[in-house]
C-alpha positions, 0 to 999 in steps of 0.5 A: 208041797203038795202032790203035784210037786216034783222032785228030781236031782241035778249034778252039782260040783260037789255031787248030786242036790236034791230039787223040786219044782211046782208048776202053776195050773197054766203055762207059766209067766215065769220062773222063780228060784227059790234058797232055804235057810241056813244049812247047819241050823236046820234049814231045808227047802222045805222049811214053812217059810219057803214053802209060803214063797213057793205057795205064793209065787205058783199062785202068781203063775211061775214055775217055781223051784228050789233045792237042798243046799249040799248036805241037807236031805239027799243032796250030797257035800258038805256046807261051803259058806254060800259060796258052793251054794251060790254055784248049786243055785247057778247050776239049778237057773242053768238046766231050768232055764233050758226046760223053759227058755225066755221066762223071766226070772225071779229070785226068792231067798230066807234067811241065809238063803238072802246071802245066797241069792243076792251072791246069785243076782250079782253074778247074773247081772256080771253075766248082763243077764240078772233075775227081774226082781227079788224078794228077800225074807228076814234079810241077812244084814249084819251077819252075812255080807248080802251085797247091795240089791237092785231098788225093786226088791221085797225085803220082808222083815219081823219086828221081832227078829232076834236073829237079824235085828230090825235095826241092822236090816235098817241100817244096811238098806238105809244108804241104798234108799230101800224100803223094808215091810216090817210084820209086826209082832213077827219073829225070825220064824215068821210063827204065826205071820206066814199069812202076811208073807203070802199078802204082802207079796201077792199083793205088791209084786210086779215084774 
């Protein structure tokens, strides 16, 4: 992402996993863990939406980490339809919590990454240690089975998303009484609309 990005590897169940972390200028106020879009459709941790989330979280003072899912980039293994990817994110989180103990956790995801992060949040909640808050961009409602999410989850979606229709997101969010921030004119990839993601996250985020 920038000259200060630190690349590293962790051991995952399917082999080594390529990861990256960016740190704020001062002591971090929290830890943010980000998940990228679908590996079989070109998704990587360097995706422009994921990088926009990363830059914004660093600006908010978070130590911000992401990984290439198994089979992507220099990460070993094969795509596992979200199951193994959730395990891998949990492994990254476990290592980071040793390095940055006691920091509040934020989870962020884009597209397929929202599915992985909702699964991870459910697992963490069952362990009694859920993330304090999530931001899900282009949540995969109606496409991959995203679980219900906490009421303070920040949902951002493009009006013109042709991968996950906005109507599917409304149908998923309505029973949970969840607000959705709609970016007018934005497609699934937020082409020429990335600044809106940054502005919404920076303006609405709170721990």
